C-alpha positions in Angstrom: 72.4 111.7 91.2 75.8 111.6 92.1 76.7 114.3 94.6 80.1 115.0 93.3 80.7 118.5 94.5 80.1 118.2 98.2 83.1 119.5 100.3 83.2 116.1 102.2 83.7 114.0 99.3 87.4 113.2 99.9 87.0 112.4 103.7 83.7 110.3 102.9 85.7 108.0 100.4 88.3 107.5 103.0 86.4 106.5 106.0 82.7 106.1 105.4 80.6 103.2 104.1 78.6 103.3 100.9 74.9 104.0 101.2 73.9 100.3 101.1 76.8 99.0 103.2 75.7 96.9 106.2 77.4 97.4 109.5 78.5 94.0 110.6 80.0 95.0 113.9 80.0 98.4 115.8 80.7 99.4 119.5 81.8 102.5 121.2 85.4 102.3 119.8 85.3 100.6 116.4 83.0 99.4 113.5 83.1 97.3 110.4 80.9 97.6 107.4 80.7 95.4 104.3 79.2 96.4 100.9 79.4 96.0 97.1 77.5 95.3 94.0 76.6 92.8 91.5 76.3 94.3 88.0 75.3 92.3 84.8 76.0 94.5 81.9 76.8 94.3 78.2 78.5 96.4 75.4 77.3 96.3 71.6 79.7 97.7 69.2 81.5 96.9 65.8 84.7 97.8 67.7 84.2 94.5 69.7 84.7 92.5 66.3 88.5 92.6 66.5 90.9 93.8 63.6 89.7 91.4 61.1 85.9 92.4 61.7 84.8 88.7 62.0 84.1 88.6 65.7 81.0 89.3 67.7 79.8 92.7 68.3 78.0 91.8 71.6 80.6 91.8 74.6 79.7 90.8 78.1 81.0 93.2 80.7 79.5 91.9 83.8 81.4 92.5 87.2 81.0 92.2 91.1 82.5 94.3 93.6 82.9 93.8 97.5 84.3 96.1 100.0 85.3 96.1 103.6 85.6 99.3 105.6 86.6 99.6 109.3 87.2 102.4 111.8 88.5 102.2 115.2 89.0 105.0 117.9 92.6 105.5 119.2 91.8 108.4 121.3 89.6 111.5 121.4 91.5 113.2 118.6 92.6 110.2 116.4 90.7 107.5 114.6 92.3 104.6 112.6 90.4 103.6 109.3 91.0 101.1 106.4 89.3 99.9 103.1 89.7 97.0 101.0 87.7 96.7 97.7 88.0 93.9 95.2 86.5 93.4 91.7 85.5 90.3 89.9 85.2 90.4 86.0 82.9 87.9 84.3 85.8 86.9 81.9 87.0 83.4 80.9 89.5 83.4 83.8 87.3 85.2 86.3 89.8 87.8 87.1 89.9 89.3 90.6 91.5 92.8 90.8 92.2 94.8 94.0 90.7 98.3 93.4 91.5 99.8 96.6 93.7 98.8 99.6 94.7 101.7 102.1 94.6 102.6 105.7 95.5 105.6 107.9 94.6 108.0 110.4 91.8 110.7 110.8 92.5 113.6 112.9 91.3 117.0 113.7 93.8 118.4 111.1 92.8 116.0 108.4 93.0 112.4 107.3 96.4 110.8 106.4 96.4 107.5 104.4 98.7 105.2 102.4 98.0 102.4 99.9 96.3 102.0 96.7 93.8 104.9 96.5 92.7 107.8 94.5 95.0 110.8 93.7 94.1 114.2 95.0 92.7 115.3 91.7 89.8 112.6 91.9 87.6 115.0 93.7 87.7 117.3 90.8 87.5 114.8 87.9 84.5 113.3 89.7 82.4 116.5 88.9 82.0 115.1 85.3 82.5 111.5 85.9 79.0 110.7 86.8 77.7 108.4 84.4 77.0 104.6 84.8 78.2 103.7 81.4 80.9 105.7 79.6 82.7 109.1 80.5 85.9 110.0 82.5 88.1 109.9 79.5 88.9 113.6 78.7 90.9 114.9 81.7 93.2 112.2 82.9 96.3 113.6 80.9 99.0 112.1 83.0 99.3 109.1 85.2 99.5 110.9 88.5 96.1 112.4 87.8 94.2 109.1 88.0 92.2 107.1 90.3 93.5 103.9 92.2 97.2 104.8 92.3 99.5 102.3 94.1 102.2 103.5 96.7 99.9 106.5 97.3 100.4 108.9 100.3 97.3 111.1 100.6 96.2 113.9 103.0 92.6 115.2 102.9 91.2 118.0 105.0 87.8 119.6 105.3 87.3 123.0 106.7 83.8 124.1 106.6 82.9 124.5 102.8 86.7 124.1 101.7 88.4 121.0 101.0 91.9 120.4 100.1 93.8 117.2 99.2 97.6 116.5 98.5 99.3 113.3 97.7 102.6 111.7 96.6 103.0 108.6 94.5 106.2 106.7 94.7 106.9 104.6 91.6 103.4 103.9 90.7 104.2 102.0 87.4 106.4 98.8 87.9 107.2 98.7 84.2 108.4 102.5 84.0 111.3 103.8 86.3 111.1 107.2 87.7 107.2 107.4 87.6 106.6 109.3 90.8 104.4 112.3 91.2 102.8 114.8 93.4 99.7 116.8 93.4 97.4 119.2 95.3 93.8 120.0 94.7 91.4 122.2 96.5 87.6 123.0 96.3 84.9 125.3 97.6 81.4 124.6 97.9 79.0 127.6 98.0 75.9 127.3 99.9 73.6 128.1 96.8 74.8 124.8 94.9 77.9 126.2 93.1 81.3 124.3 93.7 84.6 125.5 92.3 87.9 123.5 92.3 91.3 123.6 91.0 94.4 121.2 91.2 97.9 120.5 89.8 100.1 117.5 89.2 103.6 117.2 88.5 106.2 114.3 88.2 108.0 111.8 85.9 106.6 109.4 83.4 110.0 107.8 82.9 113.5 108.5 83.1 114.0 112.3 82.2 110.2 112.6 81.0 108.6 115.4 82.8 104.8 115.1 83.1 102.4 117.7 84.6 99.0 118.9 84.3 96.5 121.4 85.8 92.8 121.1 86.5 89.9 123.4 86.7 86.3 122.3 87.6 82.9 123.9 88.3 79.6 122.5 89.0 76.1 123.6 90.0 73.4 121.8 91.3 69.7 123.1 92.0 66.8 120.8 93.2 66.9 117.9 90.6 69.3 119.6 88.0 73.1 119.3 88.0 75.6 120.6 85.4 79.4 120.4 85.7 82.7 121.0 83.7 86.3 120.2 84.0 89.2 121.5 82.0 92.9 120.2 82.0 96.0 121.2 80.3 99.5 119.6 80.6 102.6 118.1 79.2 104.1 114.6 79.0 107.6 115.1 77.8 107.5 117.0 74.4 103.8 116.3 74.0 101.2 119.1 74.8 98.0 117.7 76.1 94.4 119.2 76.4 91.1 117.7 77.7 87.8 118.7 78.8 84.4 117.2 80.0 80.9 118.4 80.4 78.2 116.5 82.1 74.6 117.3 83.0 71.9 115.2 84.9 68.2 115.7 85.5 66.2 113.6 88.0 62.6 112.9 87.5 61.3 110.8 90.5 63.1 107.3 89.9 64.3 108.1 86.5 67.7 110.1 85.9 68.6 111.5 82.3 72.3 112.1 81.9 74.4 113.4 79.1 78.2 114.1 78.8 80.8 115.2 76.4 84.4 114.0 76.6 87.4 115.5 74.5 91.2 115.0 74.5 93.8 116.2 72.1 97.5 115.9 71.9 100.0 118.0 70.0 103.5 117.0 69.1 105.6 118.8 66.7 102.7 121.2 65.7 100.6 118.2 64.7 97.3 117.9 66.6 95.6 114.5 67.2 92.2 114.0 68.6 92.5 111.0 71.2 89.1 111.2 72.6 85.9 112.9 71.0 82.4 111.5 72.0 78.9 112.4 73.2 77.0 110.2 75.6 73.3 109.9 76.3 72.2 108.0 79.2 69.2 106.9 81.2 69.0 105.3 84.7 65.9 104.0 86.5 66.2 103.3 90.3 63.7 100.9 91.5 64.8 101.5 95.1 68.2 102.2 96.8 69.5 98.8 95.9 68.4 98.1 92.3 68.7 100.1 89.1 68.9 99.6 85.4 70.6 101.7 83.0 71.3 102.1 79.1 73.9 104.5 77.5 74.8 105.2 73.9 78.2 106.6 72.9 78.3 108.8 69.7 82.0 108.6 68.5 83.3 111.8 66.8 86.5 110.3 65.7 87.0 109.1 62.1 87.1 105.3 62.0 86.1 104.7 65.6 82.7 103.0 66.2 79.5 104.0 68.3 78.7 102.0 71.4 75.9 100.9 73.3 76.0 99.8 76.9 73.1 98.5 79.1 73.0 96.8 82.4 71.3 96.0 85.8 72.9 96.5 89.1 72.2 95.5 92.6 74.0 97.3 95.4 74.3 95.7 98.8 
């Protein structure tokens, strides 16, 4: 089960390796680890047939990822770190995409980094973005709220059970001028399994187009049970936006049963339009820490939109 509510989530994503990452070099002052995954998966839906409806409902969505993470001690108070992660999709042109490229310093006051990395809000949206197949579509209302943002300056600090993160994104979208934004988020993890968080994003989504949103998140974890909710409200120009996500998971030995609901709605000129509205049921079976299989079914609630089935097998190294 994904431990999304731990107070150290942001700092761990900055500097630490994945669970299965292999340390290829380490001494008293520096270390280098390598990790990744190979994931064969497919999607089955009438939505894959195209506008004329004559295509194939089966679509391969296989991918592979590889990441490098390093740390180097500068002195007793400062440690440098860096991360690079690439994804290769199994498409006709075998597209290689850089997911993360950032570096920074970890100090007693917190971690400071710059590059392509998550916004400060991701530690909140990860509360409900726990599925292996779908999900994570309800609460990203403006661009500055999302993960993997370029030109991103990020600070993250952990103080006992309290975590705070702040970031500034300078012109993330090359196609849109004046697309900078800033955000701040905080969460508190109580010792009995409850975590609460809140965040705010403000910026531009084009010339003279103001974009902002606030986020509220809560999660509860007890033994093998997990439940979480996130809520977001904001504006993009003259359009009002609202979204929320609900997620739950239950672990039974090597099997994990998960479910989620995602909803997003826009309102412009008094007219409300549902952008996202679906339920997901999912099952994951973990053979060991390296190999898992999964299947998820999406029940789409928007008229004219199709349901989807996604299945896969994943090996982490």
